[in-house]
C-alpha positions in Angstrom: 0.0 0.0 0.0 1.2 3.5 -0.7 0.6 6.2 1.8 1.5 9.5 0.2 4.8 8.9 -1.4 5.9 6.2 1.0 5.4 2.4 0.8 3.5 1.0 3.8 3.2 -2.5 5.1 -0.2 -2.4 6.8 -1.6 -4.5 9.7 -4.8 -6.1 8.3 -6.5 -5.9 11.6 -5.9 -2.4 12.9 -4.7 -0.5 9.7 -1.5 1.0 11.1 1.1 1.4 8.4 4.8 0.5 8.9 7.9 0.9 6.8 9.2 -2.5 7.7 7.1 -5.7 6.8 8.5 -7.5 10.0 7.0 -4.9 12.3 3.7 -5.0 10.4 3.6 -8.8 11.0 4.4 -8.4 14.7 1.5 -5.9 14.9 -0.8 -8.2 13.2 0.2 -11.1 15.5 -0.2 -9.0 18.6 -3.6 -7.7 17.4 -4.9 -11.3 16.7 -3.7 -12.6 20.1 -4.8 -9.7 22.3 -7.7 -8.1 20.3 -6.0 -4.6 20.7 -2.9 -2.8 19.6 0.5 -2.8 21.4 1.6 0.6 22.4 5.2 -0.5 21.8 4.6 -1.7 18.4 2.3 1.2 17.3 4.9 3.9 18.2 6.8 2.7 15.1 3.8 3.3 12.8 4.0 6.2 10.4 0.4 5.9 9.3 -2.6 5.7 11.5 -6.0 4.6 10.1 
């Protein structure tokens, strides 16, 4: 997904966008397990839904 002029890897559950696919995967895994976002992971997001 492109957000502005930047490529974003987006968590399919919460919609936060990350520059790194690994962090987006961690976010998605956390969201699935806890039904909420991790403040530690979300601080690395550059796009919020």
